[in-house]
Jmol script that loads the backbone (N, CA, C; Angstrom):
load data "model"
ATOM      1  N   MET A   1      26.894  71.682 -48.370  1.00  0.00           N
ATOM      2  CA  MET A   1      25.588  70.920 -48.387  1.00  0.00           C
ATOM      3  C   MET A   1      25.464  70.474 -49.857  1.00  0.00           C
ATOM      4  N   THR A   2      25.117  69.082 -49.997  1.00  0.00           N
ATOM      5  CA  THR A   2      24.990  68.640 -51.384  1.00  0.00           C
ATOM      6  C   THR A   2      23.531  68.119 -51.566  1.00  0.00           C
ATOM      7  N   SER A   3      22.740  68.268 -50.562  1.00  0.00           N
ATOM      8  CA  SER A   3      21.224  67.662 -50.920  1.00  0.00           C
ATOM      9  C   SER A   3      20.176  68.886 -50.649  1.00  0.00           C
ATOM     10  N   SER A   4      19.100  68.695 -51.248  1.00  0.00           N
ATOM     11  CA  SER A   4      17.984  69.526 -51.069  1.00  0.00           C
ATOM     12  C   SER A   4      16.741  68.679 -50.972  1.00  0.00           C
ATOM     13  N   PHE A   5      15.628  69.321 -50.624  1.00  0.00           N
ATOM     14  CA  PHE A   5      14.323  68.543 -50.499  1.00  0.00           C
ATOM     15  C   PHE A   5      13.255  69.569 -50.761  1.00  0.00           C
ATOM     16  N   GLU A   6      12.041  68.978 -51.248  1.00  0.00           N
ATOM     17  CA  GLU A   6      10.769  69.601 -51.492  1.00  0.00           C
ATOM     18  C   GLU A   6       9.782  68.761 -50.600  1.00  0.00           C
ATOM     19  N   THR A   7       8.677  69.331 -49.896  1.00  0.00           N
ATOM     20  CA  THR A   7       7.577  68.683 -49.538  1.00  0.00           C
ATOM     21  C   THR A   7       6.426  68.947 -50.019  1.00  0.00           C
ATOM     22  N   GLU A   8       5.561  67.957 -50.162  1.00  0.00           N
ATOM     23  CA  GLU A   8       4.097  68.261 -50.605  1.00  0.00           C
ATOM     24  C   GLU A   8       3.229  67.513 -49.576  1.00  0.00           C
ATOM     25  N   ILE A   9       2.451  68.322 -48.990  1.00  0.00           N
ATOM     26  CA  ILE A   9       1.466  67.935 -48.065  1.00  0.00           C
ATOM     27  C   ILE A   9       0.186  67.486 -48.807  1.00  0.00           C
ATOM     28  N   ARG A  10      -0.207  66.174 -48.602  1.00  0.00           N
ATOM     29  CA  ARG A  10      -1.518  65.661 -49.201  1.00  0.00           C
ATOM     30  C   ARG A  10      -2.447  65.406 -47.927  1.00  0.00           C
ATOM     31  N   ASP A  11      -3.473  64.842 -48.225  1.00  0.00           N
ATOM     32  CA  ASP A  11      -4.550  64.656 -47.187  1.00  0.00           C
ATOM     33  C   ASP A  11      -3.942  64.044 -45.900  1.00  0.00           C
ATOM     34  N   GLN A  12      -3.396  62.836 -45.905  1.00  0.00           N
ATOM     35  CA  GLN A  12      -3.109  62.166 -44.798  1.00  0.00           C
ATOM     36  C   GLN A  12      -1.796  61.819 -44.891  1.00  0.00           C
ATOM     37  N   VAL A  13      -0.703  62.280 -45.839  1.00  0.00           N
ATOM     38  CA  VAL A  13       0.560  61.825 -45.980  1.00  0.00           C
ATOM     39  C   VAL A  13       1.400  63.223 -46.493  1.00  0.00           C
ATOM     40  N   VAL A  14       2.600  63.150 -46.138  1.00  0.00           N
ATOM     41  CA  VAL A  14       3.565  64.134 -46.708  1.00  0.00           C
ATOM     42  C   VAL A  14       4.625  63.548 -47.518  1.00  0.00           C
ATOM     43  N   ILE A  15       4.733  64.010 -48.725  1.00  0.00           N
ATOM     44  CA  ILE A  15       5.705  63.219 -49.594  1.00  0.00           C
ATOM     45  C   ILE A  15       7.033  64.432 -49.579  1.00  0.00           C
ATOM     46  N   ILE A  16       8.275  63.861 -49.240  1.00  0.00           N
ATOM     47  CA  ILE A  16       9.307  64.380 -49.176  1.00  0.00           C
ATOM     48  C   ILE A  16      10.208  64.046 -50.434  1.00  0.00           C
ATOM     49  N   SER A  17      10.443  64.925 -51.422  1.00  0.00           N
ATOM     50  CA  SER A  17      11.303  64.566 -52.387  1.00  0.00           C
ATOM     51  C   SER A  17      12.746  65.072 -52.158  1.00  0.00           C
ATOM     52  N   VAL A  18      13.630  64.041 -52.066  1.00  0.00           N
ATOM     53  CA  VAL A  18      14.950  64.457 -51.654  1.00  0.00           C
ATOM     54  C   VAL A  18      15.916  64.364 -53.077  1.00  0.00           C
ATOM     55  N   ALA A  19      16.887  65.423 -53.232  1.00  0.00           N
ATOM     56  CA  ALA A  19      17.626  65.369 -54.515  1.00  0.00           C
ATOM     57  C   ALA A  19      19.159  65.527 -53.992  1.00  0.00           C
ATOM     58  N   GLY A  20      20.201  65.027 -54.606  1.00  0.00           N
ATOM     59  CA  GLY A  20      21.611  65.194 -54.322  1.00  0.00           C
ATOM     60  C   GLY A  20      22.049  63.980 -53.584  1.00  0.00           C
ATOM     61  N   ASN A  21      23.145  64.056 -52.956  1.00  0.00           N
ATOM     62  CA  ASN A  21      23.772  63.096 -52.013  1.00  0.00           C
ATOM     63  C   ASN A  21      23.698  63.382 -50.627  1.00  0.00           C
ATOM     64  N   ILE A  22      23.431  62.331 -49.706  1.00  0.00           N
ATOM     65  CA  ILE A  22      23.370  62.372 -48.369  1.00  0.00           C
ATOM     66  C   ILE A  22      24.831  61.674 -47.848  1.00  0.00           C
ATOM     67  N   LEU A  23      25.723  62.591 -47.563  1.00  0.00           N
ATOM     68  CA  LEU A  23      27.020  61.987 -47.070  1.00  0.00           C
ATOM     69  C   LEU A  23      27.575  62.634 -45.933  1.00  0.00           C
ATOM     70  N   SER A  24      26.847  63.646 -45.186  1.00  0.00           N
ATOM     71  CA  SER A  24      27.314  64.315 -44.031  1.00  0.00           C
ATOM     72  C   SER A  24      26.147  64.537 -43.172  1.00  0.00           C
ATOM     73  N   SER A  25      26.347  65.017 -41.986  1.00  0.00           N
ATOM     74  CA  SER A  25      25.216  65.324 -41.178  1.00  0.00           C
ATOM     75  C   SER A  25      24.547  66.673 -41.640  1.00  0.00           C
ATOM     76  N   LEU A  26      25.352  67.519 -42.402  1.00  0.00           N
ATOM     77  CA  LEU A  26      24.748  68.786 -42.749  1.00  0.00           C
ATOM     78  C   LEU A  26      23.779  68.489 -43.988  1.00  0.00           C
ATOM     79  N   ASP A  27      24.143  67.391 -44.669  1.00  0.00           N
ATOM     80  CA  ASP A  27      23.242  67.080 -45.759  1.00  0.00           C
ATOM     81  C   ASP A  27      21.739  66.551 -45.273  1.00  0.00           C
ATOM     82  N   PHE A  28      21.781  66.152 -44.046  1.00  0.00           N
ATOM     83  CA  PHE A  28      20.557  65.562 -43.498  1.00  0.00           C
ATOM     84  C   PHE A  28      19.939  66.481 -42.378  1.00  0.00           C
ATOM     85  N   LYS A  29      20.646  67.537 -42.047  1.00  0.00           N
ATOM     86  CA  LYS A  29      20.224  68.488 -41.017  1.00  0.00           C
ATOM     87  C   LYS A  29      18.788  69.275 -41.395  1.00  0.00           C
ATOM     88  N   GLY A  30      18.875  69.936 -42.429  1.00  0.00           N
ATOM     89  CA  GLY A  30      17.666  70.700 -42.869  1.00  0.00           C
ATOM     90  C   GLY A  30      16.315  69.795 -43.117  1.00  0.00           C
ATOM     91  N   LEU A  31      16.612  68.542 -43.538  1.00  0.00           N
ATOM     92  CA  LEU A  31      15.546  67.541 -43.731  1.00  0.00           C
ATOM     93  C   LEU A  31      15.087  67.111 -42.402  1.00  0.00           C
ATOM     94  N   GLU A  32      16.096  66.854 -41.445  1.00  0.00           N
ATOM     95  CA  GLU A  32      15.548  66.390 -40.152  1.00  0.00           C
ATOM     96  C   GLU A  32      14.943  67.465 -39.542  1.00  0.00           C
ATOM     97  N   ASP A  33      15.144  68.699 -39.575  1.00  0.00           N
ATOM     98  CA  ASP A  33      14.534  69.848 -38.981  1.00  0.00           C
ATOM     99  C   ASP A  33      13.002  69.900 -39.508  1.00  0.00           C
ATOM    100  N   LYS A  34      13.011  69.740 -40.826  1.00  0.00           N
ATOM    101  CA  LYS A  34      11.665  69.877 -41.270  1.00  0.00           C
ATOM    102  C   LYS A  34      10.719  68.653 -40.967  1.00  0.00           C
ATOM    103  N   ILE A  35      11.355  67.454 -40.836  1.00  0.00           N
ATOM    104  CA  ILE A  35      10.506  66.226 -40.343  1.00  0.00           C
ATOM    105  C   ILE A  35      10.015  66.448 -39.011  1.00  0.00           C
ATOM    106  N   ASP A  36      10.840  66.940 -37.973  1.00  0.00           N
ATOM    107  CA  ASP A  36      10.590  67.254 -36.716  1.00  0.00           C
ATOM    108  C   ASP A  36       9.372  68.392 -36.572  1.00  0.00           C
ATOM    109  N   GLU A  37       9.446  69.249 -37.473  1.00  0.00           N
ATOM    110  CA  GLU A  37       8.522  70.293 -37.607  1.00  0.00           C
ATOM    111  C   GLU A  37       7.240  69.565 -37.999  1.00  0.00           C
ATOM    112  N   LEU A  38       7.223  68.747 -39.148  1.00  0.00           N
ATOM    113  CA  LEU A  38       6.018  68.072 -39.627  1.00  0.00           C
ATOM    114  C   LEU A  38       5.375  67.142 -38.361  1.00  0.00           C
ATOM    115  N   ILE A  39       6.141  66.350 -37.950  1.00  0.00           N
ATOM    116  CA  ILE A  39       5.642  65.449 -36.846  1.00  0.00           C
ATOM    117  C   ILE A  39       5.062  66.307 -35.727  1.00  0.00           C
ATOM    118  N   GLN A  40       5.506  67.535 -35.426  1.00  0.00           N
ATOM    119  CA  GLN A  40       5.089  68.317 -34.127  1.00  0.00           C
ATOM    120  C   GLN A  40       3.718  68.842 -34.608  1.00  0.00           C
ATOM    121  N   THR A  41       3.519  68.973 -35.908  1.00  0.00           N
ATOM    122  CA  THR A  41       2.217  69.621 -36.346  1.00  0.00           C
ATOM    123  C   THR A  41       1.202  68.472 -36.998  1.00  0.00           C
ATOM    124  N   ASP A  42       1.337  67.305 -36.158  1.00  0.00           N
ATOM    125  CA  ASP A  42       0.663  66.101 -36.429  1.00  0.00           C
ATOM    126  C   ASP A  42       0.768  65.616 -37.871  1.00  0.00           C
ATOM    127  N   HIS A  43       1.659  65.914 -38.558  1.00  0.00           N
ATOM    128  CA  HIS A  43       1.901  65.144 -39.933  1.00  0.00           C
ATOM    129  C   HIS A  43       2.869  64.032 -39.649  1.00  0.00           C
ATOM    130  N   VAL A  44       2.308  62.828 -39.541  1.00  0.00           N
ATOM    131  CA  VAL A  44       3.149  61.621 -38.865  1.00  0.00           C
ATOM    132  C   VAL A  44       3.248  60.542 -39.939  1.00  0.00           C
ATOM    133  N   ASN A  45       2.683  60.751 -41.035  1.00  0.00           N
ATOM    134  CA  ASN A  45       2.837  59.750 -42.170  1.00  0.00           C
ATOM    135  C   ASN A  45       3.518  60.330 -43.258  1.00  0.00           C
ATOM    136  N   LEU A  46       4.853  59.881 -43.429  1.00  0.00           N
ATOM    137  CA  LEU A  46       5.710  60.270 -44.347  1.00  0.00           C
ATOM    138  C   LEU A  46       6.285  59.506 -45.477  1.00  0.00           C
ATOM    139  N   ILE A  47       6.362  59.955 -46.721  1.00  0.00           N
ATOM    140  CA  ILE A  47       6.980  59.241 -47.728  1.00  0.00           C
ATOM    141  C   ILE A  47       8.182  60.041 -48.048  1.00  0.00           C
ATOM    142  N   ILE A  48       9.347  59.291 -48.056  1.00  0.00           N
ATOM    143  CA  ILE A  48      10.668  59.963 -48.703  1.00  0.00           C
ATOM    144  C   ILE A  48      10.933  59.446 -49.881  1.00  0.00           C
ATOM    145  N   ASP A  49      10.891  60.297 -50.973  1.00  0.00           N
ATOM    146  CA  ASP A  49      11.182  59.722 -52.329  1.00  0.00           C
ATOM    147  C   ASP A  49      12.767  60.064 -52.447  1.00  0.00           C
ATOM    148  N   LEU A  50      13.445  59.071 -52.635  1.00  0.00           N
ATOM    149  CA  LEU A  50      14.771  59.153 -53.131  1.00  0.00           C
ATOM    150  C   LEU A  50      15.210  59.104 -54.544  1.00  0.00           C
ATOM    151  N   LYS A  51      14.340  59.208 -55.422  1.00  0.00           N
ATOM    152  CA  LYS A  51      14.504  59.072 -56.800  1.00  0.00           C
ATOM    153  C   LYS A  51      15.866  59.727 -57.352  1.00  0.00           C
ATOM    154  N   ASN A  52      16.018  60.970 -56.777  1.00  0.00           N
ATOM    155  CA  ASN A  52      17.001  61.732 -57.203  1.00  0.00           C
ATOM    156  C   ASN A  52      18.348  62.012 -56.207  1.00  0.00           C
ATOM    157  N   VAL A  53      18.320  60.859 -55.521  1.00  0.00           N
ATOM    158  CA  VAL A  53      19.371  60.705 -54.630  1.00  0.00           C
ATOM    159  C   VAL A  53      20.426  59.513 -55.129  1.00  0.00           C
ATOM    160  N   ALA A  54      21.622  59.781 -55.409  1.00  0.00           N
ATOM    161  CA  ALA A  54      22.459  58.680 -56.173  1.00  0.00           C
ATOM    162  C   ALA A  54      23.267  58.004 -54.922  1.00  0.00           C
ATOM    163  N   VAL A  55      23.671  58.818 -53.947  1.00  0.00           N
ATOM    164  CA  VAL A  55      24.603  58.132 -53.058  1.00  0.00           C
ATOM    165  C   VAL A  55      23.932  58.506 -51.661  1.00  0.00           C
ATOM    166  N   ILE A  56      24.089  57.430 -50.642  1.00  0.00           N
ATOM    167  CA  ILE A  56      23.826  57.628 -49.230  1.00  0.00           C
ATOM    168  C   ILE A  56      24.894  56.869 -48.368  1.00  0.00           C
ATOM    169  N   ASN A  57      25.332  57.542 -47.337  1.00  0.00           N
ATOM    170  CA  ASN A  57      26.302  56.709 -46.522  1.00  0.00           C
ATOM    171  C   ASN A  57      25.648  56.409 -45.227  1.00  0.00           C
ATOM    172  N   SER A  58      26.438  55.929 -44.166  1.00  0.00           N
ATOM    173  CA  SER A  58      25.743  55.663 -42.897  1.00  0.00           C
ATOM    174  C   SER A  58      25.202  56.847 -42.169  1.00  0.00           C
ATOM    175  N   LEU A  59      25.566  57.982 -42.388  1.00  0.00           N
ATOM    176  CA  LEU A  59      24.900  59.254 -41.743  1.00  0.00           C
ATOM    177  C   LEU A  59      23.602  59.297 -42.330  1.00  0.00           C
ATOM    178  N   GLY A  60      23.341  59.056 -43.669  1.00  0.00           N
ATOM    179  CA  GLY A  60      22.108  59.304 -44.261  1.00  0.00           C
ATOM    180  C   GLY A  60      21.181  58.039 -43.819  1.00  0.00           C
ATOM    181  N   VAL A  61      21.770  56.898 -43.758  1.00  0.00           N
ATOM    182  CA  VAL A  61      20.967  55.651 -43.227  1.00  0.00           C
ATOM    183  C   VAL A  61      20.550  55.902 -41.843  1.00  0.00           C
ATOM    184  N   ASN A  62      21.320  56.557 -41.055  1.00  0.00           N
ATOM    185  CA  ASN A  62      20.960  56.706 -39.529  1.00  0.00           C
ATOM    186  C   ASN A  62      19.874  57.746 -39.551  1.00  0.00           C
ATOM    187  N   GLY A  63      19.956  58.781 -40.348  1.00  0.00           N
ATOM    188  CA  GLY A  63      18.874  59.659 -40.573  1.00  0.00           C
ATOM    189  C   GLY A  63      17.521  59.027 -40.872  1.00  0.00           C
ATOM    190  N   LEU A  64      17.701  58.078 -41.929  1.00  0.00           N
ATOM    191  CA  LEU A  64      16.253  57.413 -42.145  1.00  0.00           C
ATOM    192  C   LEU A  64      15.793  56.468 -40.993  1.00  0.00           C
ATOM    193  N   ILE A  65      16.662  55.992 -40.181  1.00  0.00           N
ATOM    194  CA  ILE A  65      16.304  55.061 -39.154  1.00  0.00           C
ATOM    195  C   ILE A  65      15.534  56.014 -38.101  1.00  0.00           C
ATOM    196  N   LYS A  66      16.178  57.247 -37.968  1.00  0.00           N
ATOM    197  CA  LYS A  66      15.763  58.205 -36.870  1.00  0.00           C
ATOM    198  C   LYS A  66      14.364  58.676 -37.198  1.00  0.00           C
ATOM    199  N   THR A  67      14.181  58.944 -38.459  1.00  0.00           N
ATOM    200  CA  THR A  67      12.984  59.266 -39.021  1.00  0.00           C
ATOM    201  C   THR A  67      11.819  58.281 -38.918  1.00  0.00           C
ATOM    202  N   PHE A  68      12.256  57.128 -39.252  1.00  0.00           N
ATOM    203  CA  PHE A  68      11.372  55.868 -39.122  1.00  0.00           C
ATOM    204  C   PHE A  68      10.863  55.842 -37.559  1.00  0.00           C
ATOM    205  N   THR A  69      11.793  55.957 -36.623  1.00  0.00           N
ATOM    206  CA  THR A  69      11.404  55.589 -35.395  1.00  0.00           C
ATOM    207  C   THR A  69      10.530  56.925 -34.845  1.00  0.00           C
ATOM    208  N   LYS A  70      10.863  58.100 -35.350  1.00  0.00           N
ATOM    209  CA  LYS A  70      10.021  59.247 -34.998  1.00  0.00           C
ATOM    210  C   LYS A  70       8.618  59.055 -35.427  1.00  0.00           C
ATOM    211  N   CYS A  71       8.428  58.898 -36.556  1.00  0.00           N
ATOM    212  CA  CYS A  71       7.163  58.525 -37.158  1.00  0.00           C
ATOM    213  C   CYS A  71       6.259  57.615 -36.364  1.00  0.00           C
ATOM    214  N   ARG A  72       6.819  56.308 -36.081  1.00  0.00           N
ATOM    215  CA  ARG A  72       6.217  55.166 -35.503  1.00  0.00           C
ATOM    216  C   ARG A  72       5.966  55.739 -34.063  1.00  0.00           C
ATOM    217  N   ASN A  73       6.817  56.319 -33.375  1.00  0.00           N
ATOM    218  CA  ASN A  73       6.564  56.791 -31.872  1.00  0.00           C
ATOM    219  C   ASN A  73       5.417  57.852 -32.087  1.00  0.00           C
ATOM    220  N   ALA A  74       5.344  58.639 -33.017  1.00  0.00           N
ATOM    221  CA  ALA A  74       4.168  59.478 -32.938  1.00  0.00           C
ATOM    222  C   ALA A  74       2.962  58.841 -33.478  1.00  0.00           C
ATOM    223  N   GLY A  75       2.816  57.540 -33.743  1.00  0.00           N
ATOM    224  CA  GLY A  75       1.494  57.039 -34.241  1.00  0.00           C
ATOM    225  C   GLY A  75       1.511  56.858 -35.763  1.00  0.00           C
ATOM    226  N   GLY A  76       2.469  57.315 -36.368  1.00  0.00           N
ATOM    227  CA  GLY A  76       2.393  57.324 -37.909  1.00  0.00           C
ATOM    228  C   GLY A  76       3.381  56.228 -38.520  1.00  0.00           C
ATOM    229  N   ASP A  77       3.625  56.569 -39.677  1.00  0.00           N
ATOM    230  CA  ASP A  77       4.691  55.454 -40.466  1.00  0.00           C
ATOM    231  C   ASP A  77       5.542  56.230 -41.549  1.00  0.00           C
ATOM    232  N   LEU A  78       6.472  55.600 -42.006  1.00  0.00           N
ATOM    233  CA  LEU A  78       7.432  56.187 -43.095  1.00  0.00           C
ATOM    234  C   LEU A  78       7.653  55.141 -44.004  1.00  0.00           C
ATOM    235  N   PHE A  79       7.463  55.391 -45.328  1.00  0.00           N
ATOM    236  CA  PHE A  79       7.851  54.573 -46.401  1.00  0.00           C
ATOM    237  C   PHE A  79       8.824  55.461 -47.256  1.00  0.00           C
ATOM    238  N   ILE A  80       9.958  54.461 -47.665  1.00  0.00           N
ATOM    239  CA  ILE A  80      10.956  55.029 -48.666  1.00  0.00           C
ATOM    240  C   ILE A  80      10.581  54.479 -50.065  1.00  0.00           C
ATOM    241  N   VAL A  81      10.695  55.284 -50.897  1.00  0.00           N
ATOM    242  CA  VAL A  81      10.427  54.993 -52.325  1.00  0.00           C
ATOM    243  C   VAL A  81      11.427  55.373 -53.278  1.00  0.00           C
ATOM    244  N   ASN A  82      11.421  54.775 -54.505  1.00  0.00           N
ATOM    245  CA  ASN A  82      12.267  55.187 -55.618  1.00  0.00           C
ATOM    246  C   ASN A  82      13.862  55.209 -55.222  1.00  0.00           C
ATOM    247  N   ILE A  83      14.293  53.923 -54.492  1.00  0.00           N
ATOM    248  CA  ILE A  83      15.564  53.926 -54.213  1.00  0.00           C
ATOM    249  C   ILE A  83      16.576  53.436 -55.317  1.00  0.00           C
ATOM    250  N   SER A  84      17.753  53.921 -55.473  1.00  0.00           N
ATOM    251  CA  SER A  84      18.591  53.441 -56.476  1.00  0.00           C
ATOM    252  C   SER A  84      19.167  52.070 -56.210  1.00  0.00           C
ATOM    253  N   GLU A  85      19.807  51.490 -57.065  1.00  0.00           N
ATOM    254  CA  GLU A  85      20.318  50.197 -56.865  1.00  0.00           C
ATOM    255  C   GLU A  85      21.570  50.177 -55.813  1.00  0.00           C
ATOM    256  N   LYS A  86      22.356  51.412 -55.849  1.00  0.00           N
ATOM    257  CA  LYS A  86      23.300  51.461 -54.845  1.00  0.00           C
ATOM    258  C   LYS A  86      22.663  51.678 -53.418  1.00  0.00           C
ATOM    259  N   ILE A  87      21.723  52.389 -53.206  1.00  0.00           N
ATOM    260  CA  ILE A  87      21.150  52.580 -51.944  1.00  0.00           C
ATOM    261  C   ILE A  87      20.361  51.396 -51.476  1.00  0.00           C
ATOM    262  N   ASN A  88      19.982  50.557 -52.449  1.00  0.00           N
ATOM    263  CA  ASN A  88      19.285  49.260 -52.151  1.00  0.00           C
ATOM    264  C   ASN A  88      20.338  48.318 -51.584  1.00  0.00           C
ATOM    265  N   HIS A  89      21.437  48.305 -52.282  1.00  0.00           N
ATOM    266  CA  HIS A  89      22.629  47.501 -51.819  1.00  0.00           C
ATOM    267  C   HIS A  89      22.995  47.714 -50.366  1.00  0.00           C
ATOM    268  N   VAL A  90      23.209  49.236 -50.038  1.00  0.00           N
ATOM    269  CA  VAL A  90      23.533  49.349 -48.674  1.00  0.00           C
ATOM    270  C   VAL A  90      22.437  48.991 -47.742  1.00  0.00           C
ATOM    271  N   LEU A  91      21.170  49.241 -48.037  1.00  0.00           N
ATOM    272  CA  LEU A  91      20.224  48.779 -47.087  1.00  0.00           C
ATOM    273  C   LEU A  91      20.227  47.258 -47.023  1.00  0.00           C
ATOM    274  N   MET A  92      20.643  46.548 -48.057  1.00  0.00           N
ATOM    275  CA  MET A  92      20.650  45.115 -48.119  1.00  0.00           C
ATOM    276  C   MET A  92      21.809  44.640 -47.109  1.00  0.00           C
ATOM    277  N   LEU A  93      22.855  45.216 -47.262  1.00  0.00           N
ATOM    278  CA  LEU A  93      24.104  45.026 -46.545  1.00  0.00           C
ATOM    279  C   LEU A  93      23.862  45.084 -44.994  1.00  0.00           C
ATOM    280  N   THR A  94      23.027  46.147 -44.721  1.00  0.00           N
ATOM    281  CA  THR A  94      22.791  46.333 -43.260  1.00  0.00           C
ATOM    282  C   THR A  94      21.485  45.745 -42.738  1.00  0.00           C
ATOM    283  N   LYS A  95      20.967  45.001 -43.812  1.00  0.00           N
ATOM    284  CA  LYS A  95      19.715  44.306 -43.365  1.00  0.00           C
ATOM    285  C   LYS A  95      18.525  45.258 -42.981  1.00  0.00           C
ATOM    286  N   LEU A  96      18.796  46.471 -43.209  1.00  0.00           N
ATOM    287  CA  LEU A  96      17.556  47.526 -42.961  1.00  0.00           C
ATOM    288  C   LEU A  96      16.458  47.266 -44.060  1.00  0.00           C
ATOM    289  N   ASN A  97      16.824  46.707 -45.203  1.00  0.00           N
ATOM    290  CA  ASN A  97      15.710  46.477 -46.173  1.00  0.00           C
ATOM    291  C   ASN A  97      14.491  45.649 -45.494  1.00  0.00           C
ATOM    292  N   ALA A  98      14.926  44.913 -44.591  1.00  0.00           N
ATOM    293  CA  ALA A  98      13.931  44.111 -43.759  1.00  0.00           C
ATOM    294  C   ALA A  98      13.247  44.771 -42.577  1.00  0.00           C
ATOM    295  N   VAL A  99      13.656  45.971 -42.188  1.00  0.00           N
ATOM    296  CA  VAL A  99      13.158  46.940 -41.226  1.00  0.00           C
ATOM    297  C   VAL A  99      12.223  47.984 -41.708  1.00  0.00           C
ATOM    298  N   LEU A 100      12.893  48.780 -42.606  1.00  0.00           N
ATOM    299  CA  LEU A 100      12.431  49.906 -43.156  1.00  0.00           C
ATOM    300  C   LEU A 100      11.278  49.540 -44.245  1.00  0.00           C
ATOM    301  N   ASN A 101      10.225  50.397 -44.288  1.00  0.00           N
ATOM    302  CA  ASN A 101       9.162  50.166 -45.234  1.00  0.00           C
ATOM    303  C   ASN A 101       9.721  50.758 -46.613  1.00  0.00           C
ATOM    304  N   ILE A 102      10.045  49.880 -47.611  1.00  0.00           N
ATOM    305  CA  ILE A 102      10.566  50.333 -48.918  1.00  0.00           C
ATOM    306  C   ILE A 102       9.587  49.800 -49.961  1.00  0.00           C
ATOM    307  N   VAL A 103       9.177  50.575 -50.854  1.00  0.00           N
ATOM    308  CA  VAL A 103       8.274  50.399 -51.921  1.00  0.00           C
ATOM    309  C   VAL A 103       8.892  50.915 -53.231  1.00  0.00           C
ATOM    310  N   THR A 104       8.284  50.696 -54.341  1.00  0.00           N
ATOM    311  CA  THR A 104       8.807  51.238 -55.501  1.00  0.00           C
ATOM    312  C   THR A 104       8.175  52.468 -55.954  1.00  0.00           C
ATOM    313  N   SER A 105       7.042  52.993 -55.455  1.00  0.00           N
ATOM    314  CA  SER A 105       6.542  54.180 -55.962  1.00  0.00           C
ATOM    315  C   SER A 105       5.730  54.949 -54.674  1.00  0.00           C
ATOM    316  N   VAL A 106       5.537  56.145 -54.956  1.00  0.00           N
ATOM    317  CA  VAL A 106       4.806  56.979 -54.119  1.00  0.00           C
ATOM    318  C   VAL A 106       3.305  56.581 -54.077  1.00  0.00           C
ATOM    319  N   GLU A 107       2.780  56.231 -54.871  1.00  0.00           N
ATOM    320  CA  GLU A 107       1.327  55.752 -55.120  1.00  0.00           C
ATOM    321  C   GLU A 107       1.421  54.636 -54.282  1.00  0.00           C
ATOM    322  N   GLU A 108       2.116  53.636 -54.236  1.00  0.00           N
ATOM    323  CA  GLU A 108       2.030  52.325 -53.573  1.00  0.00           C
ATOM    324  C   GLU A 108       2.287  52.765 -51.952  1.00  0.00           C
ATOM    325  N   ALA A 109       3.191  53.588 -51.714  1.00  0.00           N
ATOM    326  CA  ALA A 109       3.338  53.964 -50.407  1.00  0.00           C
ATOM    327  C   ALA A 109       2.140  54.673 -49.891  1.00  0.00           C
ATOM    328  N   GLU A 110       1.614  55.505 -50.564  1.00  0.00           N
ATOM    329  CA  GLU A 110       0.207  56.233 -50.108  1.00  0.00           C
ATOM    330  C   GLU A 110      -0.850  55.216 -49.968  1.00  0.00           C
ATOM    331  N   LYS A 111      -0.951  54.254 -50.848  1.00  0.00           N
ATOM    332  CA  LYS A 111      -2.126  53.157 -50.708  1.00  0.00           C
ATOM    333  C   LYS A 111      -1.763  52.573 -49.532  1.00  0.00           C
ATOM    334  N   ASN A 112      -0.753  52.047 -49.137  1.00  0.00           N
ATOM    335  CA  ASN A 112      -0.351  51.378 -47.816  1.00  0.00           C
ATOM    336  C   ASN A 112      -0.681  52.197 -46.651  1.00  0.00           C
ATOM    337  N   ILE A 113      -0.139  53.449 -46.662  1.00  0.00           N
ATOM    338  CA  ILE A 113      -0.572  54.335 -45.457  1.00  0.00           C
ATOM    339  C   ILE A 113      -1.931  54.500 -45.403  1.00  0.00           C
ATOM    340  N   LEU A 114      -2.696  54.870 -46.367  1.00  0.00           N
ATOM    341  CA  LEU A 114      -4.181  55.101 -46.436  1.00  0.00           C
ATOM    342  C   LEU A 114      -4.960  53.667 -45.847  1.00  0.00           C
ATOM    343  N   SER A 115      -4.377  52.609 -46.300  1.00  0.00           N
ATOM    344  CA  SER A 115      -5.162  51.470 -45.853  1.00  0.00           C
ATOM    345  C   SER A 115      -4.865  50.915 -44.427  1.00  0.00           C
ATOM    346  N   SER A 116      -3.669  51.233 -44.058  1.00  0.00           N
ATOM    347  CA  SER A 116      -3.443  51.008 -42.499  1.00  0.00           C
ATOM    348  C   SER A 116      -4.156  51.954 -41.664  1.00  0.00           C
ATOM    349  N   ASN A 117      -4.323  53.224 -42.090  1.00  0.00           N
ATOM    350  CA  ASN A 117      -5.151  54.207 -41.373  1.00  0.00           C
ATOM    351  C   ASN A 117      -6.720  53.972 -41.369  1.00  0.00           C
ATOM    352  N   GLU A 118      -7.216  53.070 -42.392  1.00  0.00           N
ATOM    353  CA  GLU A 118      -8.496  52.777 -42.184  1.00  0.00           C
ATOM    354  C   GLU A 118      -8.903  51.495 -41.498  1.00  0.00           C
ATOM    355  N   SER A 119      -7.709  50.885 -40.871  1.00  0.00           N
ATOM    356  CA  SER A 119      -7.971  49.565 -40.070  1.00  0.00           C
ATOM    357  C   SER A 119      -8.260  49.891 -38.611  1.00  0.00           C
TER     358      SER A 119
END
end "model"
wireframe off; spacefill off
backbone 0.3
color backbone group
C-alpha cells in the first residue's frame, strides 16, 4: 500500500488529507472504508485534500467518482482540493474536472459547503 490518510472532523465538514500515490485498489480501500463509515454516521460533507498525492490512476479516479456519488446520494457534497498538475491533467483528459467539485484550498471548499448548507 502506497498511500495513507488522516481525517479531521470539523463542525459540518470532514477533511481527509491523503498522502502517497493512488495506483491500486488497495491504495484506496482503507480510505473508501473510512468514507463509508463517515457517511453512515451522517458526516456527508467531505473535503479530500490531495496536496501530498503525486500520482493517481484510473482506480483512484474511480474511487473519487464513487465517493462523490455516495456523498451526493446521502444529501452531502464532496470537494477535492490541492491537486497537482499531473492529477489536474488526468481529470481534464477524462473531463471529470467539469463534474467533480475541484477548488484550490480547504478554506474555499469549506466556504462552499457552508454556504450551500445555509440555502
